[in-house]
All heavy atoms as TSV, in Angstrom:
chain	resi	resn	atom	element	x	y	z
A	1	MET	N	N	-4.516	18.329	-1.160
A	1	MET	CA	C	-3.051	18.303	-1.452
A	1	MET	C	C	-2.428	17.156	-0.652
A	1	MET	O	O	-2.649	17.095	0.505
A	1	MET	CB	C	-2.482	19.656	-1.149
A	1	MET	CG	C	-1.030	19.798	-1.426
A	1	MET	SD	S	-0.625	19.566	-3.182
A	1	MET	CE	C	-0.014	21.085	-3.644
A	2	SER	N	N	-1.607	16.421	-1.285
A	2	SER	CA	C	-0.932	15.361	-0.570
A	2	SER	C	C	0.363	15.860	0.091
A	2	SER	O	O	0.998	16.821	-0.435
A	2	SER	CB	C	-0.640	14.206	-1.509
A	2	SER	OG	O	0.430	14.554	-2.396
A	3	PRO	N	N	0.811	15.242	1.153
A	3	PRO	CA	C	2.040	15.669	1.829
A	3	PRO	C	C	3.261	15.523	0.880
A	3	PRO	O	O	4.220	16.229	1.005
A	3	PRO	CB	C	2.172	14.703	3.019
A	3	PRO	CG	C	0.811	14.159	3.246
A	3	PRO	CD	C	0.108	14.206	1.906
A	4	THR	N	N	3.258	14.566	-0.020
A	4	THR	CA	C	4.387	14.311	-0.859
A	4	THR	C	C	4.279	15.027	-2.219
A	4	THR	O	O	5.230	15.052	-2.928
A	4	THR	CB	C	4.575	12.800	-1.184
A	4	THR	OG1	O	3.357	12.291	-1.765
A	4	THR	CG2	C	4.811	12.056	0.137
A	5	GLY	N	N	3.145	15.565	-2.545
A	5	GLY	CA	C	2.950	16.272	-3.778
A	5	GLY	C	C	2.804	15.391	-4.994
A	5	GLY	O	O	2.808	15.816	-6.131
A	6	ASP	N	N	2.732	14.058	-4.752
A	6	ASP	CA	C	2.684	13.156	-5.904
A	6	ASP	C	C	1.355	12.318	-5.871
A	6	ASP	O	O	1.296	11.273	-6.530
A	6	ASP	CB	C	3.892	12.198	-5.898
A	6	ASP	CG	C	4.026	11.399	-4.649
A	6	ASP	OD1	O	3.138	11.465	-3.763
A	6	ASP	OD2	O	5.075	10.737	-4.479
A	7	GLY	N	N	0.383	12.760	-5.109
A	7	GLY	CA	C	-0.931	12.085	-5.161
A	7	GLY	C	C	-1.072	11.059	-4.052
A	7	GLY	O	O	-2.178	10.573	-3.812
A	8	ILE	N	N	-0.039	10.761	-3.358
A	8	ILE	CA	C	-0.096	9.837	-2.197
A	8	ILE	C	C	-0.455	10.601	-0.952
A	8	ILE	O	O	0.276	11.516	-0.642
A	8	ILE	CB	C	1.154	9.038	-2.039
A	8	ILE	CG1	C	1.511	8.239	-3.251
A	8	ILE	CG2	C	1.119	8.126	-0.813
A	8	ILE	CD1	C	2.839	7.563	-3.225
A	9	PRO	N	N	-1.528	10.312	-0.288
A	9	PRO	CA	C	-1.990	11.139	0.897
A	9	PRO	C	C	-1.188	10.868	2.187
A	9	PRO	O	O	-1.627	11.273	3.233
A	9	PRO	CB	C	-3.433	10.773	1.053
A	9	PRO	CG	C	-3.483	9.343	0.532
A	9	PRO	CD	C	-2.533	9.277	-0.555
A	10	PHE	N	N	-0.048	10.200	2.079
A	10	PHE	CA	C	0.764	10.045	3.230
A	10	PHE	C	C	2.220	10.118	2.822
A	10	PHE	O	O	2.539	10.070	1.646
A	10	PHE	CB	C	0.460	8.732	4.008
A	10	PHE	CG	C	0.145	7.514	3.107
A	10	PHE	CD1	C	1.135	6.848	2.475
A	10	PHE	CD2	C	-1.183	7.142	2.947
A	10	PHE	CE1	C	0.839	5.768	1.679
A	10	PHE	CE2	C	-1.482	6.023	2.153
A	10	PHE	CZ	C	-0.460	5.388	1.441
A	11	GLU	N	N	3.068	10.235	3.800
A	11	GLU	CA	C	4.526	10.387	3.475
A	11	GLU	C	C	5.112	9.125	2.818
A	11	GLU	O	O	4.579	8.015	2.998
A	11	GLU	CB	C	5.317	10.612	4.784
A	11	GLU	CG	C	4.914	11.945	5.492
A	11	GLU	CD	C	5.170	13.162	4.694
A	11	GLU	OE1	O	6.168	13.143	3.897
A	11	GLU	OE2	O	4.447	14.118	4.845
A	12	LYS	N	N	6.102	9.316	1.970
A	12	LYS	CA	C	6.727	8.184	1.294
A	12	LYS	C	C	7.236	7.143	2.265
A	12	LYS	O	O	7.187	5.963	1.951
A	12	LYS	CB	C	7.832	8.670	0.385
A	12	LYS	CG	C	7.311	9.434	-0.790
A	12	LYS	CD	C	8.430	9.842	-1.779
A	12	LYS	CE	C	7.858	10.581	-2.884
A	12	LYS	NZ	N	8.854	10.950	-3.917
A	13	GLU	N	N	7.710	7.557	3.407
A	13	GLU	CA	C	8.215	6.586	4.406
A	13	GLU	C	C	7.089	5.677	4.869
A	13	GLU	O	O	7.262	4.485	5.050
A	13	GLU	CB	C	8.858	7.330	5.580
A	13	GLU	CG	C	10.144	8.060	5.296
A	13	GLU	CD	C	9.914	9.385	4.649
A	13	GLU	OE1	O	8.793	9.919	4.572
A	13	GLU	OE2	O	10.895	9.938	4.075
A	14	GLU	N	N	5.864	6.257	5.017
A	14	GLU	CA	C	4.733	5.479	5.445
A	14	GLU	C	C	4.312	4.515	4.334
A	14	GLU	O	O	3.983	3.350	4.645
A	14	GLU	CB	C	3.595	6.422	5.825
A	14	GLU	CG	C	2.290	5.631	6.210
A	14	GLU	CD	C	2.384	4.765	7.431
A	14	GLU	OE1	O	3.370	4.925	8.203
A	14	GLU	OE2	O	1.522	3.941	7.640
A	15	PHE	N	N	4.350	4.958	3.133
A	15	PHE	CA	C	4.062	4.095	1.976
A	15	PHE	C	C	5.035	2.934	1.963
A	15	PHE	O	O	4.642	1.726	1.835
A	15	PHE	CB	C	4.062	4.883	0.669
A	15	PHE	CG	C	3.981	4.014	-0.536
A	15	PHE	CD1	C	2.756	3.444	-0.876
A	15	PHE	CD2	C	5.053	3.691	-1.373
A	15	PHE	CE1	C	2.645	2.617	-1.992
A	15	PHE	CE2	C	4.943	2.857	-2.494
A	15	PHE	CZ	C	3.744	2.358	-2.802
A	16	SER	N	N	6.318	3.174	2.134
A	16	SER	CA	C	7.316	2.169	2.081
A	16	SER	C	C	7.102	1.180	3.260
A	16	SER	O	O	7.291	-0.005	3.083
A	16	SER	CB	C	8.753	2.809	2.244
A	16	SER	OG	O	8.990	3.586	1.092
A	17	ARG	N	N	6.740	1.691	4.466
A	17	ARG	CA	C	6.506	0.828	5.609
A	17	ARG	C	C	5.396	-0.105	5.338
A	17	ARG	O	O	5.398	-1.324	5.545
A	17	ARG	CB	C	6.179	1.660	6.790
A	17	ARG	CG	C	6.025	0.879	8.130
A	17	ARG	CD	C	5.538	1.726	9.251
A	17	ARG	NE	N	4.122	2.089	9.077
A	17	ARG	CZ	C	3.094	1.297	9.374
A	17	ARG	NH1	N	3.293	0.026	9.803
A	17	ARG	NH2	N	1.856	1.674	9.176
A	18	ARG	N	N	4.230	0.448	4.784
A	18	ARG	CA	C	3.064	-0.386	4.485
A	18	ARG	C	C	3.380	-1.466	3.410
A	18	ARG	O	O	3.055	-2.610	3.573
A	18	ARG	CB	C	1.884	0.456	3.981
A	18	ARG	CG	C	1.380	1.392	5.037
A	18	ARG	CD	C	0.327	2.315	4.532
A	18	ARG	NE	N	-0.130	3.300	5.560
A	18	ARG	CZ	C	-1.222	3.977	5.477
A	18	ARG	NH1	N	-2.086	3.823	4.443
A	18	ARG	NH2	N	-1.505	4.811	6.410
A	19	LEU	N	N	4.087	-1.006	2.430
A	19	LEU	CA	C	4.452	-2.016	1.335
A	19	LEU	C	C	5.316	-3.111	1.851
A	19	LEU	O	O	5.136	-4.287	1.531
A	19	LEU	CB	C	5.104	-1.236	0.202
A	19	LEU	CG	C	5.413	-2.035	-1.058
A	19	LEU	CD1	C	4.132	-2.679	-1.635
A	19	LEU	CD2	C	6.095	-1.155	-2.124
A	20	ALA	N	N	6.291	-2.757	2.719
A	20	ALA	CA	C	7.177	-3.772	3.263
A	20	ALA	C	C	6.418	-4.713	4.133
A	20	ALA	O	O	6.746	-5.952	4.103
A	20	ALA	CB	C	8.278	-3.042	4.081
A	21	LEU	N	N	5.419	-4.286	4.906
A	21	LEU	CA	C	4.643	-5.140	5.745
A	21	LEU	C	C	3.869	-6.182	4.914
A	21	LEU	O	O	3.790	-7.360	5.221
A	21	LEU	CB	C	3.679	-4.337	6.665
A	21	LEU	CG	C	4.325	-3.636	7.826
A	21	LEU	CD1	C	3.287	-2.706	8.478
A	21	LEU	CD2	C	4.868	-4.609	8.798
A	22	VAL	N	N	3.289	-5.675	3.793
A	22	VAL	CA	C	2.563	-6.547	2.928
A	22	VAL	C	C	3.447	-7.566	2.277
A	22	VAL	O	O	3.145	-8.785	2.241
A	22	VAL	CB	C	1.817	-5.755	1.816
A	22	VAL	CG1	C	1.222	-6.634	0.731
A	22	VAL	CG2	C	0.693	-4.883	2.495
A	23	LYS	N	N	4.565	-7.141	1.817
A	23	LYS	CA	C	5.549	-8.054	1.199
A	23	LYS	C	C	6.073	-9.145	2.163
A	23	LYS	O	O	6.196	-10.266	1.812
A	23	LYS	CB	C	6.725	-7.257	0.581
A	23	LYS	CG	C	6.390	-6.541	-0.694
A	23	LYS	CD	C	7.627	-5.801	-1.183
A	23	LYS	CE	C	7.375	-5.125	-2.504
A	23	LYS	NZ	N	8.547	-4.447	-3.068
A	24	LYS	N	N	6.313	-8.691	3.379
A	24	LYS	CA	C	6.767	-9.655	4.424
A	24	LYS	C	C	5.713	-10.702	4.685
A	24	LYS	O	O	6.024	-11.893	4.803
A	24	LYS	CB	C	7.084	-8.869	5.712
A	24	LYS	CG	C	7.671	-9.757	6.789
A	24	LYS	CD	C	8.005	-8.873	8.007
A	24	LYS	CE	C	8.565	-9.770	9.121
A	24	LYS	NZ	N	8.909	-8.947	10.307
A	25	GLU	N	N	4.449	-10.271	4.784
A	25	GLU	CA	C	3.392	-11.229	5.028
A	25	GLU	C	C	3.155	-12.153	3.796
A	25	GLU	O	O	2.944	-13.341	3.968
A	25	GLU	CB	C	2.071	-10.516	5.353
A	25	GLU	CG	C	0.927	-11.402	5.770
A	25	GLU	CD	C	1.123	-12.165	7.048
A	25	GLU	OE1	O	2.129	-11.924	7.793
A	25	GLU	OE2	O	0.286	-13.047	7.371
A	26	MET	N	N	3.299	-11.605	2.641
A	26	MET	CA	C	3.225	-12.429	1.420
A	26	MET	C	C	4.297	-13.521	1.409
A	26	MET	O	O	4.054	-14.684	1.098
A	26	MET	CB	C	3.219	-11.593	0.169
A	26	MET	CG	C	2.020	-10.754	-0.099
A	26	MET	SD	S	2.237	-9.772	-1.572
A	26	MET	CE	C	2.355	-11.006	-2.862
A	27	GLU	N	N	5.510	-13.116	1.771
A	27	GLU	CA	C	6.623	-14.065	1.847
A	27	GLU	C	C	6.368	-15.148	2.880
A	27	GLU	O	O	6.551	-16.336	2.579
A	27	GLU	CB	C	7.906	-13.348	2.161
A	27	GLU	CG	C	9.119	-14.226	2.078
A	27	GLU	CD	C	10.404	-13.466	2.316
A	27	GLU	OE1	O	10.561	-12.411	1.653
A	27	GLU	OE2	O	11.208	-13.888	3.118
A	28	ARG	N	N	5.822	-14.737	4.042
A	28	ARG	CA	C	5.575	-15.670	5.087
A	28	ARG	C	C	4.537	-16.715	4.675
A	28	ARG	O	O	4.620	-17.879	4.962
A	28	ARG	CB	C	5.013	-14.965	6.344
A	28	ARG	CG	C	4.841	-15.858	7.534
A	28	ARG	CD	C	4.256	-15.145	8.702
A	28	ARG	NE	N	2.853	-14.844	8.539
A	28	ARG	CZ	C	1.846	-15.735	8.703
A	28	ARG	NH1	N	2.121	-16.962	9.083
A	28	ARG	NH2	N	0.590	-15.400	8.563
A	29	LEU	N	N	3.519	-16.292	3.869
A	29	LEU	CA	C	2.500	-17.149	3.381
A	29	LEU	C	C	2.840	-17.808	2.100
A	29	LEU	O	O	1.976	-18.518	1.503
A	29	LEU	CB	C	1.157	-16.342	3.263
A	29	LEU	CG	C	0.624	-15.764	4.492
A	29	LEU	CD1	C	-0.562	-14.841	4.213
A	29	LEU	CD2	C	0.129	-16.891	5.407
A	30	GLU	N	N	4.024	-17.536	1.589
A	30	GLU	CA	C	4.532	-18.127	0.301
A	30	GLU	C	C	3.605	-17.670	-0.903
A	30	GLU	O	O	3.313	-18.544	-1.744
A	30	GLU	CB	C	4.724	-19.648	0.355
A	30	GLU	CG	C	5.685	-20.038	1.456
A	30	GLU	CD	C	5.926	-21.518	1.555
A	30	GLU	OE1	O	5.219	-22.299	0.841
A	30	GLU	OE2	O	6.747	-21.928	2.391
A	31	MET	N	N	3.231	-16.449	-0.899
A	31	MET	CA	C	2.375	-15.916	-1.954
A	31	MET	C	C	3.247	-15.158	-2.957
A	31	MET	O	O	4.132	-14.435	-2.601
A	31	MET	CB	C	1.392	-14.916	-1.371
A	31	MET	CG	C	0.345	-15.505	-0.459
A	31	MET	SD	S	-0.731	-14.196	0.267
A	31	MET	CE	C	-1.433	-13.454	-1.166
A	32	ASP	N	N	2.987	-15.430	-4.240
A	32	ASP	CA	C	3.755	-14.803	-5.314
A	32	ASP	C	C	2.970	-13.580	-5.843
A	32	ASP	O	O	3.546	-12.667	-6.398
A	32	ASP	CB	C	4.041	-15.723	-6.520
A	32	ASP	CG	C	4.931	-16.885	-6.083
A	32	ASP	OD1	O	5.877	-16.593	-5.257
A	32	ASP	OD2	O	4.775	-18.004	-6.552
A	33	THR	N	N	1.631	-13.603	-5.677
A	33	THR	CA	C	0.799	-12.596	-6.266
A	33	THR	C	C	-0.295	-12.235	-5.303
A	33	THR	O	O	-0.759	-13.006	-4.508
A	33	THR	CB	C	0.073	-13.170	-7.554
A	33	THR	OG1	O	1.055	-13.679	-8.464
A	33	THR	CG2	C	-0.766	-12.075	-8.212
A	34	LEU	N	N	-0.601	-10.910	-5.316
A	34	LEU	CA	C	-1.668	-10.389	-4.433
A	34	LEU	C	C	-2.585	-9.568	-5.275
A	34	LEU	O	O	-2.183	-8.619	-6.001
A	34	LEU	CB	C	-1.030	-9.579	-3.334
A	34	LEU	CG	C	-2.028	-8.860	-2.340
A	34	LEU	CD1	C	-2.748	-9.940	-1.528
A	34	LEU	CD2	C	-1.279	-7.894	-1.446
A	35	LEU	N	N	-3.839	-9.865	-5.239
A	35	LEU	CA	C	-4.880	-9.102	-5.950
A	35	LEU	C	C	-5.720	-8.460	-4.913
A	35	LEU	O	O	-6.337	-9.063	-4.006
A	35	LEU	CB	C	-5.731	-10.043	-6.766
A	35	LEU	CG	C	-6.889	-9.370	-7.537
A	35	LEU	CD1	C	-6.375	-8.374	-8.570
A	35	LEU	CD2	C	-7.717	-10.401	-8.215
A	36	ILE	N	N	-5.722	-7.096	-4.953
A	36	ILE	CA	C	-6.504	-6.339	-3.964
A	36	ILE	C	C	-7.637	-5.674	-4.747
A	36	ILE	O	O	-7.464	-4.934	-5.721
A	36	ILE	CB	C	-5.670	-5.238	-3.295
A	36	ILE	CG1	C	-4.490	-5.869	-2.649
A	36	ILE	CG2	C	-6.477	-4.420	-2.354
A	36	ILE	CD1	C	-3.452	-4.921	-2.124
A	37	SER	N	N	-8.888	-5.992	-4.250
A	37	SER	CA	C	-10.031	-5.396	-4.973
A	37	SER	C	C	-10.948	-4.583	-4.049
A	37	SER	O	O	-11.848	-3.809	-4.478
A	37	SER	CB	C	-10.879	-6.476	-5.650
A	37	SER	OG	O	-11.384	-7.410	-4.663
A	38	GLU	N	N	-10.774	-4.710	-2.747
A	38	GLU	CA	C	-11.523	-3.950	-1.749
A	38	GLU	C	C	-11.011	-2.517	-1.701
A	38	GLU	O	O	-9.866	-2.309	-1.412
A	38	GLU	CB	C	-11.452	-4.627	-0.410
A	38	GLU	CG	C	-12.186	-3.953	0.698
A	38	GLU	CD	C	-13.660	-3.886	0.511
A	38	GLU	OE1	O	-14.246	-4.875	-0.018
A	38	GLU	OE2	O	-14.266	-2.895	0.924
A	39	PRO	N	N	-11.891	-1.544	-1.986
A	39	PRO	CA	C	-11.462	-0.160	-1.982
A	39	PRO	C	C	-10.638	0.311	-0.768
A	39	PRO	O	O	-9.662	1.021	-0.876
A	39	PRO	CB	C	-12.764	0.613	-2.247
A	39	PRO	CG	C	-13.630	-0.266	-2.941
A	39	PRO	CD	C	-13.310	-1.639	-2.400
A	40	SER	N	N	-11.102	-0.137	0.420
A	40	SER	CA	C	-10.422	0.309	1.632
A	40	SER	C	C	-9.017	-0.268	1.698
A	40	SER	O	O	-8.079	0.423	2.200
A	40	SER	CB	C	-11.223	-0.010	2.878
A	40	SER	OG	O	-11.356	-1.459	2.946
A	41	ASN	N	N	-8.818	-1.478	1.177
A	41	ASN	CA	C	-7.462	-2.057	1.175
A	41	ASN	C	C	-6.563	-1.369	0.119
A	41	ASN	O	O	-5.388	-1.181	0.377
A	41	ASN	CB	C	-7.551	-3.554	0.935
A	41	ASN	CG	C	-8.214	-4.261	2.052
A	41	ASN	OD1	O	-8.195	-3.818	3.169
A	41	ASN	ND2	N	-8.822	-5.423	1.779
A	42	ILE	N	N	-7.153	-1.043	-1.023
A	42	ILE	CA	C	-6.424	-0.308	-2.055
A	42	ILE	C	C	-5.945	0.977	-1.505
A	42	ILE	O	O	-4.791	1.389	-1.676
A	42	ILE	CB	C	-7.277	-0.120	-3.327
A	42	ILE	CG1	C	-7.592	-1.505	-3.962
A	42	ILE	CG2	C	-6.567	0.818	-4.308
A	42	ILE	CD1	C	-8.602	-1.467	-5.071
A	43	TYR	N	N	-6.879	1.696	-0.843
A	43	TYR	CA	C	-6.537	3.004	-0.285
A	43	TYR	C	C	-5.414	2.856	0.797
A	43	TYR	O	O	-4.509	3.671	0.802
A	43	TYR	CB	C	-7.796	3.647	0.297
A	43	TYR	CG	C	-7.480	5.076	0.812
A	43	TYR	CD1	C	-7.445	6.095	-0.058
A	43	TYR	CD2	C	-7.239	5.307	2.184
A	43	TYR	CE1	C	-7.165	7.408	0.416
A	43	TYR	CE2	C	-6.941	6.541	2.639
A	43	TYR	CZ	C	-6.890	7.612	1.779
A	43	TYR	OH	O	-6.587	8.833	2.221
A	44	TYR	N	N	-5.522	1.888	1.663
A	44	TYR	CA	C	-4.529	1.704	2.725
A	44	TYR	C	C	-3.170	1.514	2.135
A	44	TYR	O	O	-2.193	2.117	2.579
A	44	TYR	CB	C	-4.861	0.464	3.566
A	44	TYR	CG	C	-3.751	0.085	4.518
A	44	TYR	CD1	C	-3.558	0.786	5.737
A	44	TYR	CD2	C	-2.852	-0.860	4.236
A	44	TYR	CE1	C	-2.520	0.500	6.569
A	44	TYR	CE2	C	-1.742	-1.150	4.979
A	44	TYR	CZ	C	-1.634	-0.501	6.173
A	44	TYR	OH	O	-0.551	-0.778	6.993
A	45	LEU	N	N	-3.068	0.708	1.094
A	45	LEU	CA	C	-1.763	0.346	0.513
A	45	LEU	C	C	-1.226	1.440	-0.405
A	45	LEU	O	O	-0.020	1.775	-0.304
A	45	LEU	CB	C	-1.794	-0.968	-0.231
A	45	LEU	CG	C	-0.488	-1.482	-0.728
A	45	LEU	CD1	C	0.521	-1.700	0.407
A	45	LEU	CD2	C	-0.683	-2.759	-1.536
A	46	THR	N	N	-2.004	2.056	-1.209
A	46	THR	CA	C	-1.523	2.917	-2.263
A	46	THR	C	C	-2.006	4.381	-2.074
A	46	THR	O	O	-1.430	5.267	-2.685
A	46	THR	CB	C	-2.060	2.495	-3.632
A	46	THR	OG1	O	-3.453	2.661	-3.680
A	46	THR	CG2	C	-1.698	1.108	-3.934
A	47	GLY	N	N	-3.017	4.629	-1.327
A	47	GLY	CA	C	-3.537	5.987	-1.210
A	47	GLY	C	C	-4.536	6.350	-2.280
A	47	GLY	O	O	-5.066	7.415	-2.379
A	48	TYR	N	N	-4.786	5.409	-3.240
A	48	TYR	CA	C	-5.708	5.647	-4.360
A	48	TYR	C	C	-7.125	5.497	-3.885
A	48	TYR	O	O	-7.535	4.466	-3.270
A	48	TYR	CB	C	-5.454	4.692	-5.495
A	48	TYR	CG	C	-6.415	4.838	-6.629
A	48	TYR	CD1	C	-6.306	5.877	-7.492
A	48	TYR	CD2	C	-7.453	3.927	-6.844
A	48	TYR	CE1	C	-7.233	6.049	-8.541
A	48	TYR	CE2	C	-8.377	4.092	-7.860
A	48	TYR	CZ	C	-8.198	5.145	-8.686
A	48	TYR	OH	O	-9.170	5.264	-9.737
A	49	GLU	N	N	-7.950	6.514	-4.092
A	49	GLU	CA	C	-9.300	6.462	-3.721
A	49	GLU	C	C	-10.195	6.412	-4.989
A	49	GLU	O	O	-10.257	7.329	-5.781
A	49	GLU	CB	C	-9.695	7.732	-2.953
A	49	GLU	CG	C	-11.088	7.689	-2.352
A	49	GLU	CD	C	-11.265	8.803	-1.362
A	49	GLU	OE1	O	-10.390	9.651	-1.152
A	49	GLU	OE2	O	-12.345	8.852	-0.767
A	50	ALA	N	N	-10.820	5.255	-5.146
A	50	ALA	CA	C	-11.628	4.973	-6.333
A	50	ALA	C	C	-13.015	5.594	-6.209
A	50	ALA	O	O	-13.539	5.650	-5.163
A	50	ALA	CB	C	-11.768	3.480	-6.575
């Protein structure tokens, strides 16, 4: 059971924090697109376990 009840295994605030960090780094590196294929990175960002 997830803390948020929506399938994400961490609180929504934590999800927002992680997403903001990724977006900030993408902006710093002038990246428009990010493709994540490593399962551990997908899990870190979204909580999805493939």
